[in-house]
C-alpha positions as CSV (number, residue, x, y, z in Angstrom):
1,M,-101.4,52.5,12.4
2,T,-100.1,49.8,9.2
3,T,-98.6,47.2,8.9
4,V,-96.6,46.5,6.2
5,E,-99.0,43.3,6.8
6,Q,-101.7,44.3,6.5
7,R,-100.8,45.9,2.3
8,G,-100.4,42.7,2.0
9,C,-97.0,41.9,2.0
10,A,-94.8,40.6,4.5
11,P,-93.9,42.0,7.7
12,T,-90.5,43.7,8.1
13,W,-89.7,43.7,12.1
14,C,-88.5,46.8,13.9
15,P,-85.2,45.8,16.6
16,S,-86.2,49.2,18.6
17,G,-89.9,48.5,18.3
18,D,-92.9,49.0,21.3
19,A,-93.4,47.0,24.1
20,H,-96.9,47.0,24.5
21,A,-97.8,46.3,19.9
22,P,-100.0,42.9,19.9
23,E,-97.0,41.0,18.6
24,S,-93.6,42.8,20.7
25,V,-91.2,39.9,20.7
26,V,-88.7,40.4,23.7
27,L,-85.1,40.5,21.5
28,G,-82.7,40.7,23.6
29,V,-81.8,41.7,27.8
30,R,-79.7,44.8,28.3
31,S,-76.3,43.1,30.4
32,G,-73.4,44.4,32.0
33,Q,-71.5,47.5,32.9
34,D,-72.0,49.0,29.5
35,G,-76.2,48.0,28.1
36,R,-74.9,46.6,25.6
37,V,-77.8,44.3,25.0
38,V,-77.6,40.1,24.5
39,Y,-79.8,38.0,22.1
40,L,-82.3,35.5,23.8
41,A,-81.8,32.7,21.1
42,D,-85.4,32.6,20.6
43,P,-88.2,35.4,20.4
44,V,-90.2,35.3,24.0
45,P,-93.6,37.4,23.2
46,A,-93.4,40.9,25.3
47,S,-97.0,39.8,26.9
48,E,-95.2,37.3,28.6
49,V,-92.5,38.9,30.0
50,L,-93.8,42.5,31.0
51,G,-95.6,42.0,33.9
52,M,-92.4,40.5,35.4
53,V,-90.7,43.8,35.4
54,P,-90.7,45.1,38.7
55,E,-92.8,48.3,39.1
56,G,-91.3,51.6,39.2
57,V,-88.6,50.0,36.4
58,E,-88.9,50.9,32.8
59,P,-89.3,47.5,30.9
60,R,-87.1,49.6,28.0
61,R,-84.1,50.1,29.9
62,I,-83.7,46.7,31.0
63,L,-85.1,44.8,27.5
64,R,-84.9,45.4,23.8
65,F,-87.7,44.7,22.4
66,A,-88.7,44.0,18.6
67,S,-92.3,44.9,16.7
68,H,-93.9,45.4,13.2
69,C,-92.8,48.5,11.3
70,V,-95.1,50.7,10.7
71,S,-96.0,53.7,7.9
72,D,-96.8,56.2,10.2
73,C,-93.4,55.9,12.5
74,A,-91.5,59.1,13.1
75,N,-88.2,57.2,11.7
76,R,-90.5,55.7,8.4
77,R,-89.1,57.5,5.4
78,G,-90.8,55.6,2.1
79,N,-90.1,52.7,2.7
80,D,-87.5,53.0,4.9
81,C,-86.3,53.0,8.7
82,T,-84.1,56.8,9.0
83,L,-83.3,55.6,12.5
84,V,-81.5,53.0,10.9
85,E,-79.4,55.0,8.9
86,R,-78.4,57.3,12.3
87,V,-77.6,54.4,14.0
88,L,-75.2,53.7,11.4
89,A,-73.1,56.9,11.9
90,T,-72.3,55.4,15.1
91,P,-68.8,54.1,15.1
92,P,-69.2,50.1,15.4
93,V,-67.5,48.3,18.6
94,E,-64.2,47.0,18.1
95,G,-63.7,43.4,17.9
96,T,-67.1,42.8,17.9
97,A,-69.0,40.2,15.9
98,V,-72.0,40.1,14.3
99,P,-74.6,38.4,17.1
100,R,-76.8,35.9,16.6
101,C,-80.0,37.0,16.2
102,H,-83.9,35.2,15.7
103,L,-85.6,38.8,13.8
104,R,-82.0,38.4,11.1
105,S,-84.1,37.7,8.5
106,Q,-87.3,39.4,9.0
107,C,-85.7,42.2,10.0
108,Q,-86.0,45.9,8.8
109,W,-82.5,47.1,9.9
110,W,-80.9,44.2,7.9
111,S,-82.8,44.3,4.6
112,Q,-82.0,48.1,4.2
113,T,-78.5,48.2,5.1
114,G,-77.1,43.7,5.9
115,V,-74.9,43.5,8.1
116,Q,-73.9,47.4,8.9
117,A,-76.5,47.3,11.3
118,C,-76.2,44.4,13.1
119,H,-72.6,45.1,14.0
120,R,-73.9,48.1,16.2
121,C,-77.7,47.4,16.8
122,P,-76.5,45.4,20.5
123,A,-75.3,49.3,21.6
124,V,-78.7,50.2,21.0
125,A,-81.1,51.6,24.0
126,T,-84.9,51.8,23.2
127,R,-84.6,54.2,26.4
128,H,-81.2,55.9,27.2
129,H,-79.7,58.0,30.1
130,T,-81.3,61.6,29.3
131,D,-77.6,62.9,29.9
132,D,-76.0,60.4,26.3
133,E,-75.7,63.2,24.2
134,L,-75.0,61.6,21.4
135,A,-77.7,58.5,22.6
136,E,-79.9,61.6,22.0
137,L,-79.5,62.7,18.7
138,V,-79.4,59.4,17.5
139,A,-83.2,58.5,18.9
140,D,-84.2,62.0,17.8
141,P,-86.3,61.2,13.4
142,A,-85.1,65.2,13.4
143,T,-81.4,64.2,13.7
144,T,-79.5,64.3,10.3
145,R,-76.0,62.4,9.2
146,E,-74.3,65.6,9.0
147,Q,-75.4,66.8,12.2
148,L,-74.6,63.1,14.1
149,D,-70.8,63.5,11.5
150,E,-69.6,66.6,13.3
151,W,-71.2,66.0,16.7
152,I,-68.9,62.3,16.4
153,A,-66.0,64.9,14.9
154,A,-66.3,67.0,17.7
155,E,-66.0,64.0,20.6
């Protein structure tokens, strides 16, 4: 994997990152019945938290991680993230304020789409329930924006 930093530029961060990347931090905690992310005020290295997750619990079910964007990511197209493009196809949650986020100044999604991604980011799950068809479609790099629009229109 090659990060942007290794190519001589400041790295951008993925707000739906790899929990086990060396630089990974906990972005937030999935909370409440709707599973929305509550963002931490300050980053916590993932390596300090992963050992506290009870055995048998997938860390991505309860935490959101951020790590460097990497060039060989399945969601990468040139300098763009196709995951955020699919996330933007989903309707924003009404009345949702833009969350405070320590990642924003270095966030790939923010730099690519601005505040639009921030309105949807709390609903993004790095690991989702298999019975959530829309989440499955959004997570799949092969899904096109047109397929998402068709699925949403049919609901």
